C-alpha positions in Angstrom: 5.6 12.8 -8.4 2.4 13.3 -5.7 1.2 16.8 -5.8 -1.7 17.8 -3.6 -3.3 21.7 -3.7 -4.1 23.4 -0.5 -7.2 25.2 -1.1 -8.4 28.0 1.2 -5.9 27.3 3.5 -7.3 24.1 4.6 -4.0 22.2 5.3 -5.8 19.3 7.6 -7.5 18.3 4.5 -4.7 18.4 2.1 -2.6 16.5 4.6 -5.7 13.8 4.6 -5.5 13.6 0.9 -1.9 13.3 0.5 -1.8 10.3 3.3 -4.3 8.8 1.0 -2.5 9.3 -2.2 0.8 7.9 -0.4 -0.9 5.0 0.8 -2.9 4.1 -2.4 1.0 4.1 -4.1 2.4 1.8 -1.8 5.0 4.3 -0.3 4.2 3.6 3.6 4.7 -0.3 2.7 8.0 0.2 1.0 9.1 2.5 3.4 8.7 -0.2 6.2 10.2 -2.6 4.0 13.5 -0.5 3.5 13.9 0.6 7.1 15.8 -3.0 7.5 18.0 -5.1 5.2 15.9 -8.0 3.9 17.7 -11.1 2.9 17.0 -12.9 0.0 15.2 -15.7 1.2 13.2 -13.9 3.6 12.1 -11.5 0.4 11.0 -14.5 -1.5 9.0 -16.0 1.6 7.3 -12.5 2.0 6.4 -12.3 -1.7 4.9 -15.9 -1.6 2.6 -15.0 1.2 1.5 -11.8 -0.2 0.8 -13.6 -3.5 -1.3 -16.3 -1.4 -3.1 -13.4 0.4 -3.8 -11.9 -2.9 -5.4 -15.2 -4.4 -7.3 -15.7 -1.3 -8.9 -12.6 -1.6 -9.7 -12.6 -5.3 -11.0 -16.3 -4.8 -13.1 -14.6 -1.7 -14.3 -11.5 -4.1 -15.1 -14.0 -7.0 -17.2 -16.5 -4.5 -19.2 -13.6 -3.3 -20.0 -12.2 -6.9 -21.8 -15.5 -7.9 
């Protein structure tokens, strides 16, 4: 459960905090994926693409650390 407290009636700042938390949790991505039905082969292909993207990102990050 995500909870954001509003201090001194500053709703704008609370909304920004809420959006940041929701983005970190991956809620927006999940909502977009659930908007349409995804066939099993499409899901496997998407997960493979995401895995490749993650490994490339990690390799690139490791390269800059050396």
